[in-house]
N, C-alpha and C positions, 0 to 999 in steps of 0.2 A: 195389529200394532197401532196404537194411537200416538200422535205427535202433539206434544204440548209445548207451546212457545210462550215464554215469560215476556213481559213488557221490556225487560232489560236486554232481550235478545237471546237468552239462554234457551236451549232446546232440550226437551226430555222426551223419552219414549216410555209407553206403558202398555200392558196388555189390556184388552177390553174387559177383563174380569175386575179390573181396578176402577171401572167407571163409577163415579160418584164419590170417590175418596179424594183426599187432598195430599199434595206434596209441597215441600218448602224449597224454594229456589236457593241454591247454594251460593249464588252470586249476589243477590239483592235481598234475600230473606223474605220475599213475598210468599204468601200462601196461594197455591194454584190448585184449582179444582180440575180433576180429570173428568172431562165431559164426554158424552157419547159422540160418535162421529155424526156429521151432518148427512142427511139423506142425499143421494145422488140427484142432481137436477134433472128434471124431465127434458126430453128431447124437444127442441124448438123447431117448428115447421116454418120455413121461410116461403112466403107467397110469391115474392118477386124482388126486384132490385130495391135496395133501400133508398130512402130520400136523399142521402148523401150521394149515392151513385148517380141519381137523376140530376141533381144540381151540379155535379162535377162535369157532366157532359154539357149542360147549359153554360156553365162558367167557361169551359174551353171554347165553345162556339163564340161567346161574347168577346173573349180575349182575341180570337182570330179576327173577328170583325173589326175590333179596335185597331189591331195592327194594320189591317188592310186600309182602313179609313185614314190613319196617320200617314201611311205610305202614299196614298193618293193625294192627300193634302200637300205633302212635300213635293210631289211630282208636278201638280197643277197649280201651285201657288204662284202669285204674280212675282215676277223677278224684278229687282230694282234695275232701272236703266243705268248704263255705265255713265260715269261722270266725264264730261269733256274737259280736258285741261286746256285752258286758254292762257297762252303766255304772251 
């Protein structure tokens, strides 16, 4: 069973024996060709982690180092001397 979808969103179904023939959309009156089904995609072999996964780990480590650096800066920053009130 083939599924044909018109640009207007209307969906039709047809047997494979009707491949190559045309139908008219009842909603927008476009002529739709009943095309043969696409071939199944070949199986992809994945060699290792993707580039995104590698950079995700690097990004997480960089964020952790940034948080540690900001925390150390706040801990060791020079503190202002208290003001003496002279009356």
